[in-house]
BALOBA-1460 file (C-alpha; in Angstrom, 3 decimals):
// residues 109
<rec num="1" residu="x" x="14.639" y="2.490" z="-1.216"/>
<rec num="2" residu="x" x="14.564" y="6.133" z="-2.234"/>
<rec num="3" residu="x" x="13.933" y="8.449" z="0.721"/>
<rec num="4" residu="x" x="11.207" y="11.086" z="0.278"/>
<rec num="5" residu="x" x="11.337" y="13.331" z="3.339"/>
<rec num="6" residu="x" x="8.898" y="16.042" z="4.500"/>
<rec num="7" residu="x" x="7.349" y="16.601" z="1.078"/>
<rec num="8" residu="x" x="3.801" y="17.828" z="0.460"/>
<rec num="9" residu="x" x="1.962" y="16.171" z="-2.440"/>
<rec num="10" residu="x" x="-1.204" y="17.868" z="-3.649"/>
<rec num="11" residu="x" x="-3.366" y="16.736" z="-6.584"/>
<rec num="12" residu="x" x="-0.717" y="14.326" z="-7.838"/>
<rec num="13" residu="x" x="-0.466" y="10.728" z="-8.946"/>
<rec num="14" residu="x" x="2.192" y="9.354" z="-6.572"/>
<rec num="15" residu="x" x="3.783" y="5.980" z="-7.339"/>
<rec num="16" residu="x" x="4.734" y="4.401" z="-4.014"/>
<rec num="17" residu="x" x="6.956" y="1.590" z="-5.337"/>
<rec num="18" residu="x" x="10.549" y="1.650" z="-4.122"/>
<rec num="19" residu="x" x="10.133" y="4.709" z="-1.917"/>
<rec num="20" residu="x" x="10.330" y="5.415" z="1.801"/>
<rec num="21" residu="x" x="8.069" y="8.363" z="2.654"/>
<rec num="22" residu="x" x="8.881" y="10.083" z="5.961"/>
<rec num="23" residu="x" x="6.749" y="12.900" z="7.386"/>
<rec num="24" residu="x" x="5.068" y="13.565" z="4.038"/>
<rec num="25" residu="x" x="1.597" y="14.968" z="3.485"/>
<rec num="26" residu="x" x="-0.774" y="13.777" z="0.753"/>
<rec num="27" residu="x" x="-3.823" y="15.850" z="-0.233"/>
<rec num="28" residu="x" x="-6.190" y="14.953" z="-3.095"/>
<rec num="29" residu="x" x="-3.655" y="12.467" z="-4.479"/>
<rec num="30" residu="x" x="-3.885" y="9.084" z="-6.129"/>
<rec num="31" residu="x" x="-1.480" y="6.753" z="-4.348"/>
<rec num="32" residu="x" x="-0.406" y="4.015" z="-6.751"/>
<rec num="33" residu="x" x="1.190" y="0.613" z="-6.317"/>
<rec num="34" residu="x" x="2.525" y="-0.766" z="-9.614"/>
<rec num="35" residu="x" x="4.374" y="-3.788" z="-8.236"/>
<rec num="36" residu="x" x="7.868" y="-2.490" z="-8.952"/>
<rec num="37" residu="x" x="9.098" y="-2.577" z="-5.365"/>
<rec num="38" residu="x" x="8.172" y="-2.345" z="-1.722"/>
<rec num="39" residu="x" x="7.423" y="0.970" z="-0.046"/>
<rec num="40" residu="x" x="7.207" y="2.373" z="3.469"/>
<rec num="41" residu="x" x="5.441" y="5.319" z="5.094"/>
<rec num="42" residu="x" x="6.455" y="6.740" z="8.452"/>
<rec num="43" residu="x" x="4.615" y="9.582" z="10.184"/>
<rec num="44" residu="x" x="2.807" y="10.604" z="6.997"/>
<rec num="45" residu="x" x="-0.563" y="12.344" z="6.797"/>
<rec num="46" residu="x" x="-2.982" y="11.082" z="4.132"/>
<rec num="47" residu="x" x="-6.128" y="13.183" z="3.718"/>
<rec num="48" residu="x" x="-9.530" y="11.576" z="3.258"/>
<rec num="49" residu="x" x="-9.774" y="12.904" z="-0.315"/>
<rec num="50" residu="x" x="-6.880" y="10.692" z="-1.484"/>
<rec num="51" residu="x" x="-7.470" y="7.622" z="-3.626"/>
<rec num="52" residu="x" x="-5.611" y="4.323" z="-3.894"/>
<rec num="53" residu="x" x="-4.895" y="2.472" z="-7.151"/>
<rec num="54" residu="x" x="-3.217" y="-0.799" z="-8.036"/>
<rec num="55" residu="x" x="-1.841" y="-0.890" z="-11.587"/>
<rec num="56" residu="x" x="0.516" y="-2.830" z="-13.829"/>
<rec num="57" residu="x" x="2.036" y="-6.094" z="-12.549"/>
<rec num="58" residu="x" x="0.514" y="-5.568" z="-9.095"/>
<rec num="59" residu="x" x="-2.987" y="-5.431" z="-10.613"/>
<rec num="60" residu="x" x="-2.329" y="-8.584" z="-12.633"/>
<rec num="61" residu="x" x="-1.303" y="-10.345" z="-9.423"/>
<rec num="62" residu="x" x="-4.446" y="-9.207" z="-7.575"/>
<rec num="63" residu="x" x="-6.686" y="-10.133" z="-10.503"/>
<rec num="64" residu="x" x="-5.069" y="-13.590" z="-10.627"/>
<rec num="65" residu="x" x="-5.687" y="-14.108" z="-6.897"/>
<rec num="66" residu="x" x="-9.306" y="-13.038" z="-7.338"/>
<rec num="67" residu="x" x="-9.822" y="-15.534" z="-10.173"/>
<rec num="68" residu="x" x="-8.199" y="-18.284" z="-8.108"/>
<rec num="69" residu="x" x="-10.241" y="-17.436" z="-5.015"/>
<rec num="70" residu="x" x="-13.544" y="-17.560" z="-6.865"/>
<rec num="71" residu="x" x="-12.602" y="-20.526" z="-9.034"/>
<rec num="72" residu="x" x="-13.006" y="-22.979" z="-6.181"/>
<rec num="73" residu="x" x="-11.086" y="-26.115" z="-5.322"/>
<rec num="74" residu="x" x="-7.358" y="-26.273" z="-4.748"/>
<rec num="75" residu="x" x="-6.642" y="-22.888" z="-6.375"/>
<rec num="76" residu="x" x="-9.115" y="-21.191" z="-4.027"/>
<rec num="77" residu="x" x="-7.333" y="-22.769" z="-1.052"/>
<rec num="78" residu="x" x="-3.981" y="-21.490" z="-2.309"/>
<rec num="79" residu="x" x="-5.353" y="-17.975" z="-2.872"/>
<rec num="80" residu="x" x="-6.938" y="-17.973" z="0.584"/>
<rec num="81" residu="x" x="-3.631" y="-19.050" z="2.143"/>
<rec num="82" residu="x" x="-1.796" y="-16.241" z="0.310"/>
<rec num="83" residu="x" x="-4.326" y="-13.653" z="1.492"/>
<rec num="84" residu="x" x="-4.110" y="-14.950" z="5.064"/>
<rec num="85" residu="x" x="-0.304" y="-14.702" z="4.957"/>
<rec num="86" residu="x" x="-0.485" y="-11.075" z="3.783"/>
<rec num="87" residu="x" x="-2.228" y="-10.144" z="7.032"/>
<rec num="88" residu="x" x="0.935" y="-11.007" z="8.988"/>
<rec num="89" residu="x" x="3.256" y="-8.113" z="9.825"/>
<rec num="90" residu="x" x="6.346" y="-8.036" z="7.604"/>
<rec num="91" residu="x" x="9.599" y="-8.741" z="9.430"/>
<rec num="92" residu="x" x="11.494" y="-5.807" z="7.915"/>
<rec num="93" residu="x" x="9.029" y="-3.090" z="8.960"/>
<rec num="94" residu="x" x="8.694" y="-1.577" z="12.412"/>
<rec num="95" residu="x" x="5.358" y="-2.947" z="13.745"/>
<rec num="96" residu="x" x="4.632" y="0.469" z="15.293"/>
<rec num="97" residu="x" x="4.997" y="2.248" z="11.922"/>
<rec num="98" residu="x" x="1.348" y="1.597" z="11.013"/>
<rec num="99" residu="x" x="0.097" y="3.472" z="14.063"/>
<rec num="100" residu="x" x="2.337" y="6.441" z="13.260"/>
<rec num="101" residu="x" x="0.783" y="7.028" z="9.823"/>
<rec num="102" residu="x" x="-2.266" y="9.259" z="9.816"/>
<rec num="103" residu="x" x="-5.136" y="9.239" z="7.339"/>
<rec num="104" residu="x" x="-7.452" y="12.196" z="7.312"/>
<rec num="105" residu="x" x="-6.371" y="13.274" z="10.777"/>
<rec num="106" residu="x" x="-7.033" y="9.910" z="12.450"/>
<rec num="107" residu="x" x="-4.682" y="7.074" z="13.279"/>
<rec num="108" residu="x" x="-4.259" y="4.296" z="10.689"/>
<rec num="109" residu="x" x="-3.908" y="4.141" z="6.918"/>
């Protein structure tokens, strides 16, 4: 993962994939997940005027899950199981990292 340390991002489109952001600040940015790799944020500040976007392969994956979920039957059960699993904390990330990221001056992302 590429380390991005103590950088201020203002008015930018920031692709998160494959990066580890530490003590960064995001103001009026679009934070983007494209599905090209995992990312981490530690002690970052994300202002309330930022936006979040899912594009590329990541969007295709989410759209597929949505179709499965609303299609009913076995595929809906599989999609529901996948979404339930995503709520579990990943093993490779510090479980306290989420509480150390700030959004708009308050705790959480």
